[in-house]
C-alpha positions as a Python dict, from the first residue, in 0.01 Angstrom:
ca = {
    (1, 'M'): (0, 0, 0),
    (2, 'S'): (120, 349, -84),
    (3, 'Y'): (254, 563, 200),
    (4, 'F'): (10, 834, 69),
    (5, 'A'): (-292, 606, 41),
    (6, 'G'): (-620, 796, 46),
    (7, 'I'): (-458, 1125, -77),
    (8, 'H'): (-581, 1211, -423),
    (9, 'P'): (-405, 1423, -688),
    (10, 'I'): (-413, 1791, -599),
    (11, 'T'): (-620, 2018, -820),
    (12, 'Y'): (-668, 2390, -849),
    (13, 'E'): (-987, 2511, -683),
    (14, 'G'): (-925, 2888, -668),
    (15, 'P'): (-871, 3146, -397),
    (16, 'E'): (-1211, 3093, -229),
    (17, 'T'): (-1169, 2721, -148),
    (18, 'D'): (-1129, 2605, 210),
    (19, 'N'): (-998, 2263, 107),
    (20, 'P'): (-660, 2218, 269),
    (21, 'L'): (-555, 1976, -3),
    (22, 'A'): (-621, 2194, -299),
    (23, 'F'): (-429, 2473, -478),
    (24, 'R'): (-569, 2819, -423),
    (25, 'H'): (-325, 3014, -644),
    (26, 'Y'): (-120, 2752, -843),
    (27, 'N'): (-305, 2660, -1160),
    (28, 'P'): (-42, 2477, -1359),
    (29, 'S'): (-219, 2530, -1699),
    (30, 'E'): (-292, 2899, -1646),
    (31, 'V'): (-110, 3101, -1924),
    (32, 'I'): (78, 3413, -1825),
    (33, 'G'): (295, 3594, -2070),
    (34, 'G'): (270, 3309, -2327),
    (35, 'K'): (379, 3029, -2085),
    (36, 'T'): (192, 2820, -1840),
    (37, 'M'): (251, 2861, -1470),
    (38, 'A'): (409, 2517, -1473),
    (39, 'E'): (652, 2624, -1731),
    (40, 'H'): (737, 2951, -1548),
    (41, 'L'): (786, 2806, -1203),
    (42, 'R'): (937, 2464, -1285),
    (43, 'F'): (868, 2319, -933),
    (44, 'A'): (1090, 2046, -794),
    (45, 'V'): (1069, 1828, -480),
    (46, 'A'): (1395, 1787, -288),
    (47, 'W'): (1453, 1410, -229),
    (48, 'W'): (1670, 1470, 80),
    (49, 'H'): (1433, 1674, 303),
    (50, 'S'): (1115, 1503, 181),
    (51, 'F'): (1231, 1141, 194),
    (52, 'A'): (1576, 1100, 352),
    (53, 'W'): (1562, 1337, 647),
    (54, 'E'): (1472, 1169, 973),
    (55, 'G'): (1346, 1470, 1173),
    (56, 'G'): (1664, 1544, 1377),
    (57, 'D'): (1789, 1887, 1476),
    (58, 'P'): (2094, 2009, 1671),
    (59, 'F'): (1924, 1923, 1997),
    (60, 'G'): (1720, 1608, 1914),
    (61, 'G'): (1730, 1295, 1719),
    (62, 'Q'): (1498, 1118, 1481),
    (63, 'T'): (1124, 1186, 1509),
    (64, 'F'): (1008, 1047, 1164),
    (65, 'Q'): (939, 675, 1114),
    (66, 'R'): (913, 612, 746),
    (67, 'P'): (868, 259, 618),
    (68, 'W'): (1155, 309, 364),
    (69, 'F'): (1418, 407, 630),
    (70, 'G'): (1677, 131, 624),
    (71, 'P'): (2018, 24, 489),
    (72, 'T'): (1931, -195, 192),
    (73, 'V'): (1865, -141, -179),
    (74, 'D'): (1510, -264, -120),
    (75, 'H'): (1457, 28, 125),
    (76, 'A'): (1593, 265, -139),
    (77, 'R'): (1344, 121, -398),
    (78, 'A'): (1060, 177, -145),
    (79, 'K'): (1184, 530, -93),
    (80, 'A'): (1169, 588, -468),
    (81, 'D'): (820, 444, -489),
    (82, 'A'): (700, 690, -218),
    (83, 'A'): (875, 974, -392),
    (84, 'F'): (710, 913, -723),
    (85, 'D'): (373, 880, -554),
    (86, 'L'): (420, 1222, -401),
    (87, 'F'): (532, 1366, -739),
    (88, 'A'): (210, 1238, -898),
    (89, 'I'): (-10, 1368, -617),
    (90, 'L'): (138, 1716, -649),
    (91, 'G'): (185, 1718, -1031),
    (92, 'Q'): (547, 1818, -973),
    (93, 'P'): (741, 1841, -1302),
    (94, 'Y'): (1086, 1796, -1144),
    (95, 'F'): (1280, 1647, -852),
    (96, 'C'): (1638, 1691, -718),
    (97, 'F'): (1864, 1455, -529),
    (98, 'H'): (2205, 1392, -366),
    (99, 'D'): (2351, 1052, -431),
    (100, 'A'): (2325, 958, -64),
    (101, 'D'): (1952, 1044, -67),
    (102, 'I'): (1863, 766, -314),
    (103, 'R'): (2108, 484, -240),
    (104, 'P'): (2243, 309, 66),
    (105, 'E'): (2604, 330, 160),
    (106, 'G'): (2805, 26, 66),
    (107, 'A'): (3095, -148, 243),
    (108, 'D'): (3336, 27, 6),
    (109, 'F'): (3333, 273, -288),
    (110, 'A'): (3267, -2, -541),
    (111, 'E'): (2962, -126, -362),
    (112, 'T'): (2829, 225, -303),
    (113, 'T'): (2865, 296, -677),
    (114, 'R'): (2676, -26, -766),
    (115, 'N'): (2399, 74, -524),
    (116, 'L'): (2376, 416, -691),
    (117, 'E'): (2369, 265, -1038),
    (118, 'T'): (2099, 11, -938),
    (119, 'I'): (1869, 284, -801),
    (120, 'V'): (1940, 519, -1088),
    (121, 'D'): (1821, 241, -1326),
    (122, 'Y'): (1513, 198, -1105),
    (123, 'I'): (1438, 574, -1114),
    (124, 'A'): (1495, 578, -1492),
    (125, 'E'): (1226, 312, -1534),
    (126, 'K'): (981, 515, -1325),
    (127, 'M'): (1059, 831, -1524),
    (128, 'A'): (1004, 654, -1855),
    (129, 'A'): (664, 547, -1726),
    (130, 'G'): (560, 911, -1706),
    (131, 'G'): (733, 1041, -1398),
    (132, 'P'): (876, 1393, -1359),
    (133, 'R'): (1215, 1505, -1497),
    (134, 'L'): (1538, 1560, -1303),
    (135, 'L'): (1615, 1927, -1238),
    (136, 'W'): (1954, 1856, -1090),
    (137, 'G'): (2166, 1604, -915),
    (138, 'T'): (2454, 1653, -677),
    (139, 'A'): (2695, 1465, -452),
    (140, 'N'): (2666, 1448, -81),
    (141, 'L'): (3022, 1546, 22),
    (142, 'F'): (2939, 1657, 380),
    (143, 'S'): (2742, 1398, 588),
    (144, 'H'): (3001, 1111, 615),
    (145, 'R'): (3267, 1156, 881),
    (146, 'R'): (3535, 1132, 610),
    (147, 'Y'): (3434, 1487, 511),
    (148, 'M'): (3456, 1642, 857),
    (149, 'A'): (3745, 1858, 729),
    (150, 'G'): (3593, 1926, 382),
    (151, 'A'): (3590, 1738, 52),
    (152, 'A'): (3779, 1928, -215),
    (153, 'T'): (3941, 2142, 55),
    (154, 'N'): (4043, 1849, 278),
    (155, 'P'): (4400, 1842, 397),
    (156, 'D'): (4412, 1466, 306),
    (157, 'P'): (4465, 1408, -69),
    (158, 'D'): (4291, 1067, -36),
    (159, 'V'): (3975, 1239, 76),
    (160, 'F'): (4008, 1486, -215),
    (161, 'A'): (4045, 1188, -452),
    (162, 'Y'): (3741, 997, -293),
    (163, 'A'): (3531, 1314, -333),
    (164, 'G'): (3636, 1356, -696),
    (165, 'A'): (3548, 997, -770),
    (166, 'T'): (3209, 1042, -603),
    (167, 'I'): (3141, 1360, -817),
    (168, 'K'): (3215, 1157, -1127),
    (169, 'T'): (2957, 899, -1037),
    (170, 'C'): (2696, 1166, -959),
    (171, 'I'): (2756, 1347, -1282),
    (172, 'D'): (2722, 1010, -1459),
    (173, 'A'): (2389, 953, -1271),
    (174, 'T'): (2256, 1301, -1353),
    (175, 'H'): (2351, 1256, -1714),
    (176, 'R'): (2183, 914, -1727),
    (177, 'L'): (1861, 1056, -1595),
    (178, 'G'): (1858, 1355, -1837),
    (179, 'G'): (1928, 1611, -1565),
    (180, 'E'): (1902, 1970, -1675),
    (181, 'N'): (2165, 2091, -1427),
    (182, 'Y'): (2439, 1958, -1201),
    (183, 'V'): (2510, 2131, -864),
    (184, 'L'): (2826, 2160, -664),
    (185, 'W'): (2706, 2191, -311),
    (186, 'G'): (3006, 2278, -93),
    (187, 'G'): (2853, 2205, 251),
    (188, 'R'): (3182, 2154, 424),
    (189, 'E'): (3409, 2353, 200),
    (190, 'G'): (3509, 2591, 472),
    (191, 'Y'): (3718, 2604, 787),
    (192, 'E'): (3657, 2635, 1162),
    (193, 'T'): (3989, 2798, 1259),
    (194, 'L'): (4283, 2960, 1088),
    (195, 'L'): (4512, 2797, 1340),
    (196, 'N'): (4514, 2476, 1130),
    (197, 'T'): (4413, 2613, 785),
    (198, 'D'): (4615, 2701, 472),
    (199, 'L'): (4370, 2934, 294),
    (200, 'A'): (4562, 2957, -34),
    (201, 'R'): (4608, 2579, -62),
    (202, 'E'): (4242, 2499, 16),
    (203, 'R'): (4109, 2756, -230),
    (204, 'Q'): (4334, 2616, -506),
    (205, 'Q'): (4211, 2266, -428),
    (206, 'A'): (3850, 2385, -451),
    (207, 'G'): (3922, 2550, -790),
    (208, 'R'): (4093, 2242, -920),
    (209, 'M'): (3804, 2018, -825),
    (210, 'L'): (3558, 2253, -993),
    (211, 'C'): (3761, 2259, -1308),
    (212, 'M'): (3781, 1882, -1319),
    (213, 'A'): (3404, 1853, -1266),
    (214, 'V'): (3328, 2091, -1556),
    (215, 'D'): (3583, 1918, -1783),
    (216, 'Y'): (3438, 1576, -1714),
    (217, 'A'): (3074, 1686, -1758),
    (218, 'R'): (3157, 1834, -2101),
    (219, 'K'): (3366, 1529, -2192),
    (220, 'I'): (3070, 1292, -2154),
    (221, 'G'): (2834, 1525, -2336),
    (222, 'F'): (2640, 1664, -2043),
    (223, 'K'): (2485, 1985, -2181),
    (224, 'G'): (2313, 2106, -1869),
    (225, 'A'): (2423, 2396, -1657),
    (226, 'I'): (2689, 2353, -1389),
    (227, 'L'): (2579, 2530, -1069),
    (228, 'I'): (2749, 2632, -742),
    (229, 'E'): (2523, 2693, -439),
    (230, 'P'): (2655, 2980, -220),
    (231, 'K'): (2670, 2844, 136),
    (232, 'P'): (2752, 3087, 417),
    (233, 'Q'): (2843, 3027, 783),
    (234, 'E'): (2721, 2673, 817),
    (235, 'P'): (2835, 2425, 923),
    (236, 'T'): (3176, 2587, 948),
    (237, 'K'): (3270, 2937, 1057),
    (238, 'H'): (3393, 3050, 714),
    (239, 'Q'): (3290, 2916, 369),
    (240, 'Y'): (3479, 2953, 40),
    (241, 'D'): (3145, 2999, -140),
    (242, 'Y'): (2991, 3248, 101),
    (243, 'D'): (2763, 3442, -133),
    (244, 'V'): (2706, 3525, -504),
    (245, 'A'): (2982, 3793, -504),
    (246, 'T'): (3235, 3553, -344),
    (247, 'V'): (3148, 3273, -584),
    (248, 'Y'): (3188, 3510, -885),
    (249, 'G'): (3533, 3615, -775),
    (250, 'F'): (3621, 3248, -731),
    (251, 'L'): (3494, 3167, -1082),
    (252, 'K'): (3684, 3457, -1237),
    (253, 'D'): (4002, 3347, -1062),
    (254, 'F'): (3983, 3006, -1230),
    (255, 'G'): (3843, 3112, -1561),
    (256, 'L'): (3503, 2953, -1513),
    (257, 'E'): (3269, 3247, -1515),
    (258, 'G'): (3146, 3141, -1859),
    (259, 'E'): (3094, 2781, -1755),
    (260, 'V'): (2939, 2784, -1411),
    (261, 'K'): (2635, 2960, -1266),
    (262, 'V'): (2473, 2974, -921),
    (263, 'N'): (2189, 2797, -751),
    (264, 'I'): (2072, 3046, -491),
    (265, 'E'): (1881, 2946, -169),
    (266, 'Q'): (1664, 3197, 12),
    (267, 'G'): (1784, 3075, 349),
    (268, 'H'): (2150, 3100, 257),
    (269, 'A'): (2099, 3455, 126),
    (270, 'I'): (1965, 3554, 468),
    (271, 'L'): (2248, 3382, 651),
    (272, 'A'): (2499, 3581, 434),
    (273, 'G'): (2333, 3907, 544),
    (274, 'H'): (2160, 3969, 215),
    (275, 'S'): (1805, 3952, 86),
    (276, 'F'): (1705, 3678, -158),
    (277, 'E'): (1622, 3929, -426),
    (278, 'H'): (1966, 4091, -384),
    (279, 'E'): (2146, 3769, -453),
    (280, 'I'): (1928, 3696, -757),
    (281, 'A'): (1972, 4050, -896),
    (282, 'L'): (2344, 4040, -843),
    (283, 'A'): (2376, 3696, -1009),
    (284, 'A'): (2176, 3823, -1307),
    (285, 'A'): (2389, 4138, -1331),
    (286, 'L'): (2703, 3920, -1334),
    (287, 'G'): (2560, 3677, -1588),
    (288, 'I'): (2566, 3373, -1355),
    (289, 'F'): (2204, 3328, -1250),
    (290, 'G'): (2101, 2970, -1283),
    (291, 'S'): (1834, 2831, -1042),
    (292, 'I'): (1683, 2872, -693),
    (293, 'D'): (1611, 2678, -380),
    (294, 'M'): (1293, 2814, -233),
    (295, 'N'): (1272, 2796, 140),
    (296, 'R'): (1290, 3040, 435),
    (297, 'N'): (1465, 3062, 772),
    (298, 'D'): (1322, 3147, 1108),
    (299, 'Y'): (1443, 3510, 1147),
    (300, 'Q'): (1478, 3458, 1518),
    (301, 'S'): (1720, 3169, 1472),
    (302, 'G'): (2079, 3206, 1350),
    (303, 'W'): (2089, 2879, 1152),
    (304, 'D'): (1941, 2718, 845),
    (305, 'T'): (1588, 2610, 944),
    (306, 'D'): (1480, 2515, 589),
    (307, 'Q'): (1104, 2602, 614),
    (308, 'F'): (856, 2608, 332),
    (309, 'P'): (793, 2960, 207),
    (310, 'N'): (492, 3151, 344),
    (311, 'N'): (573, 3516, 289),
    (312, 'T'): (418, 3629, -39),
    (313, 'P'): (573, 3976, -42),
    (314, 'E'): (920, 3827, -11),
    (315, 'V'): (856, 3573, -282),
    (316, 'T'): (713, 3847, -511),
    (317, 'L'): (1040, 4047, -498),
    (318, 'A'): (1240, 3733, -575),
    (319, 'Y'): (1036, 3645, -878),
    (320, 'Y'): (1044, 4002, -999),
    (321, 'E'): (1413, 3985, -1021),
    (322, 'I'): (1391, 3638, -1190),
    (323, 'L'): (1148, 3777, -1444),
    (324, 'K'): (1375, 4073, -1514),
    (325, 'A'): (1661, 3820, -1569),
    (326, 'G'): (1462, 3638, -1835),
    (327, 'G'): (1306, 3365, -1619),
    (328, 'L'): (1435, 3038, -1486),
    (329, 'R'): (1534, 2886, -1825),
    (330, 'T'): (1706, 2560, -1732),
    (331, 'G'): (1667, 2636, -1362),
    (332, 'G'): (1369, 2580, -1140),
    (333, 'T'): (1201, 2637, -806),
    (334, 'N'): (1330, 2362, -587),
    (335, 'F'): (1174, 2322, -246),
    (336, 'D'): (1484, 2274, -34),
    (337, 'A'): (1251, 2276, 263),
    (338, 'K'): (1154, 2023, 527),
    (339, 'L'): (865, 1956, 760),
    (340, 'R'): (886, 2064, 1120),
    (341, 'R'): (1000, 1765, 1328),
    (342, 'Q'): (657, 1742, 1497),
    (343, 'S'): (475, 1717, 1160),
    (344, 'L'): (461, 1339, 1146),
    (345, 'D'): (182, 1252, 899),
    (346, 'A'): (199, 1176, 525),
    (347, 'E'): (-61, 1450, 471),
    (348, 'D'): (170, 1703, 633),
    (349, 'L'): (428, 1648, 362),
    (350, 'V'): (164, 1700, 93),
    (351, 'A'): (10, 2011, 261),
    (352, 'A'): (361, 2168, 304),
    (353, 'H'): (429, 2149, -72),
    (354, 'I'): (82, 2274, -150),
    (355, 'G'): (132, 2578, 68),
    (356, 'G'): (479, 2647, -80),
    (357, 'M'): (361, 2616, -436),
    (358, 'D'): (67, 2843, -370),
    (359, 'V'): (284, 3117, -214),
    (360, 'C'): (523, 3095, -507),
    (361, 'A'): (233, 3116, -756),
    (362, 'A'): (77, 3415, -579),
    (363, 'G'): (409, 3588, -563),
    (364, 'F'): (497, 3511, -923),
    (365, 'K'): (160, 3657, -1047),
    (366, 'R'): (211, 3970, -848),
    (367, 'A'): (570, 4007, -977),
    (368, 'Y'): (454, 3957, -1338),
    (369, 'A'): (176, 4222, -1295),
    (370, 'M'): (421, 4472, -1136),
    (371, 'L'): (676, 4425, -1419),
    (372, 'Q'): (400, 4464, -1684),
    (373, 'E'): (266, 4778, -1519),
    (374, 'G'): (607, 4926, -1555),
    (375, 'T'): (612, 5207, -1297),
    (376, 'L'): (897, 5061, -1091),
    (377, 'E'): (1118, 5012, -1392),
    (378, 'A'): (1035, 5354, -1527),
    (379, 'A'): (1138, 5513, -1196),
    (380, 'R'): (1458, 5311, -1188),
    (381, 'H'): (1538, 5424, -1549),
    (382, 'A'): (1457, 5788, -1473),
    (383, 'R'): (1701, 5784, -1171),
    (384, 'Y'): (1992, 5708, -1405),
    (385, 'A'): (1875, 5898, -1712),
    (386, 'K'): (2137, 6168, -1696),
    (387, 'W'): (2406, 5907, -1761),
    (388, 'G'): (2283, 5902, -2118),
    (389, 'E'): (2308, 6280, -2169),
    (390, 'G'): (2578, 6512, -2290),
    (391, 'D'): (2931, 6420, -2177),
    (392, 'A'): (2816, 6171, -1911),
    (393, 'P'): (2884, 5856, -2117),
    (394, 'A'): (3244, 5961, -2163),
    (395, 'L'): (3295, 5940, -1786),
    (396, 'L'): (3289, 5562, -1817),
    (397, 'T'): (3498, 5535, -2138),
    (398, 'H'): (3781, 5780, -2210),
    (399, 'A'): (3752, 6056, -1948),
    (400, 'T'): (4043, 6120, -1709),
    (401, 'L'): (4060, 6288, -1373),
    (402, 'D'): (4228, 6587, -1547),
    (403, 'T'): (3945, 6628, -1800),
    (404, 'I'): (3680, 6569, -1536),
    (405, 'H'): (3846, 6842, -1310),
    (406, 'D'): (3856, 7088, -1600),
    (407, 'R'): (3492, 7032, -1682),
    (408, 'V'): (3383, 7080, -1320),
    (409, 'V'): (3580, 7408, -1301),
    (410, 'R'): (3484, 7529, -1644),
    (411, 'E'): (3107, 7468, -1599),
    (412, 'G'): (3098, 7559, -1233),
    (413, 'L'): (2923, 7236, -1151),
    (414, 'D'): (2734, 7234, -818),
    (415, 'P'): (2513, 6924, -835),
    (416, 'Q'): (2224, 6905, -587),
    (417, 'P'): (2083, 6585, -436),
    (418, 'V'): (1767, 6431, -579),
    (419, 'S'): (1521, 6227, -381),
    (420, 'G'): (1546, 5860, -412),
    (421, 'R'): (1168, 5830, -345),
    (422, 'Q'): (1211, 5506, -153),
    (423, 'E'): (887, 5529, 41),
    (424, 'R'): (691, 5598, -276),
    (425, 'L'): (842, 5291, -442),
    (426, 'E'): (771, 5076, -136),
    (427, 'N'): (418, 5191, -144),
    (428, 'L'): (407, 5093, -511),
    (429, 'V'): (525, 4743, -429),
    (430, 'N'): (268, 4720, -150),
    (431, 'R'): (-13, 4788, -400),
    (432, 'F'): (80, 4458, -569),
    (433, 'T'): (180, 4251, -263),
    (434, 'G'): (-73, 4371, -4),
}
């Protein structure tokens, strides 16, 4: 019997419904701007939080008791069965996974790889029967104790090699399943103290691993995007992939800014001291925007609580920047979010995704309406309009400090401040998000 027995496929019933297992805002077939909502939002279920996470937190152990929890390949198949049942109930077009989410650990690397290949074949069969597509795959290079000092940045070259071999198997698995992206998720690529850390060496190691991953993916014909996920502060004190700006500098240093983009998580943006929309806008400005993980953190906690989104105004501003950047393209909206550890029922997992999808849909529609209305962009354009007048363009091309000085003296320039009108613009946004 299915773990989700008795729960029927979720349908759109509109904003007035009081059915807790129905969509109020997400209508996958609704056409906006020439594309359906499903095509715009490209929702994905995260295999790890939805099916592999046992309900622990820093102060307590397992609370979930799932029938597929166990160390065998049969348990992994049962987990895949439950996952595809949920995908069908939600109508999700995509899913994402780490290798450790879908296969059991073997006695050695060879057995672990065989387990991965067995489950990948099983997933491929379910996909061929009409299941969703793979948005992205990645390698878990953080949970096992061998990675306690990092993977690519580890002081032990054998751990570096083991991590590289694992990345190869995960790229192979992603390619086998037709994944549209591959993510480098550097969960432990950081350090806890400078007292035992060689920063230059570790940064070079991380760069070398990324170069090898890109080279191998292209060698085997993987045409999807290669993504790095910025990961600040946790679980180590300092991370080499702290935020979008740090990742861009890293990519430039190794000549990869044309090959690698970013997968941005809302919770990580907050931990880095930024807003989600800031990180998206900066990635778009730098030409490295790829995909998003949609979750939220508890703003009263200083760690990654990975909660489903419930703040429509925040989500609206994120999708506004995504729309300005041209949409998600090969990326998607992955729910890197987990239930609260007291939410024990199968229905809780369904309801959590329904709520997240509805919040995203409501925010997306507001963002699209705001962009089409055009006032915000017109105000932004007007603020910088003088840069297109007279001698202003030359300031950014062939002007020198001498010529600028002469112009200021000659013309007697005495520029006066102009209002930024922030409150008016906030009121404008509130018209759409309120």
